[in-house]
Phi, psi and omega in degrees: 000127178287167185298316183295322177295321176301313180299313181301318180294320178298316179300313181298316181291322177295318180297321178296319181288319188273335178086180186289345180289346183240149173248133178263115184252137171260126187236130174266121185243129176268118180262190179304145181064028178058026174283124181263128177242156178256120180246162177231140181230138177254110190233156169246164185299327184276355182285126175264331174228149182203151180286153175243128179252124184276144191259345183300315180294322178292327177295321177297321177297320179298316181294336179271002173119357179293143179280147179302318182299322179292323179291324177297317177299320179297318179295316181296316179297318178296317178300315182294318180296315182287328179295321177298320180292330184272358181282069179227158182283105183286357176297335180301334185290344177283338184267107184301325181295337181271347182245343193298331181281354181244019178264125183231174175233163175214168179252137176223164177294133178287313184292321185277357183233028184300321179296312179298318185291341177296335187252002184229147173294140181200164174231141179281137175220104188053233179266016183244173176230139173269120178238166191237151178210156174260122181266124179290151176299145183301325181286343177274305177204108180301120177080359181283143177209161179241121177292132181275123181252182185294328178297318177299313182302316180291321179299323181273355184058048178241171172227176184299323182292318180291323176296323180297315180296316180295310182296326178299315178296315182295315184294317179296323182284312187272338181230065183301148183297154175228119180237115181228153177285153178297327177301314180296320181294314179298319178298318180296319186277327188239342184083002181264128179263126180263127179288151181306318186284354183275350187201159172291136179304127181224141184230153179247127176248125176211205172236174184298331179282341185057036180224125185056033188286348176299334180294348177298339175303332186285338184226008184293132170263336186284340175300313179296320179296319179294318178300321178294318180296320182274351182053049184203148164297164183240133173273132183246122181253121178290119180266318175188183176293350185261342180196162173230160179250145181238134174222154177300139179255107178272117189309135175085003182285159177278125183270004184303316181302315183288325176296319178295324179296313179297316180300315181297315180297315180298321184281330190242342186237352185240134176298142184308321182283355180250003176292132179267305185196159172257006182269180176236154180228162179225132169271118183265120181294328186298315182246007178054043181227156175261130181232153177279138176271110187279314186267000000 
């Protein structure tokens, strides 16, 4: 069964289960890097907001043997759980004083998000863009967030620069940076200890939430401390929107290996909507700044 036939069958079964009081909507959603996903929403006429459940993952479950009826039950349960979380008065979002402490930023590709960036306040940072979002309280919806668009910005009488200053303070406070060596990370995940002489020193920079952690580059103090300890500039490899990798940068080295490494990771280990960049960056000790490596 092809994907479109799968979607049609899910819609028919959901409509049969939910009855005429509900409308089953199929929604095409553009995610990060212009990745398009197919979502489904179960709505009533009076609903102003409603959850969207994406179908690509469920289709993979179907191909692995899951029954359509079981997937329909899963969608209904997910809808009910998320609808309860969304039953809040969204008028609060008009009051900037009530939302300002939950506004954060993240980094996305500038080139791959040009369509998205037309509608949202943002600032250019090397080949990336800083964009803003409102993170819902964990007790309301774990991991839920609202992308801040130009209408929100105008409603709050803010601009991209003021949002950047605000989000910078909030992100640094609520999502403090986390810098660990790859040896420590591998040990934590696998129990295997890598000796120093077995590998080039490599470090992972993210945040304590390990979500949108590449943005820690914007406020990290430990990058400079690490460069001082290693007595070297640092080469920064974009791993995903959630983290970056750091290695000592020996002046004059050929970056071909690292460019190939980033390309390979992006193509084989990172979901398309979580790719940050195919470029390389350098932390320069002389001016304490991160710059894009062009050549």
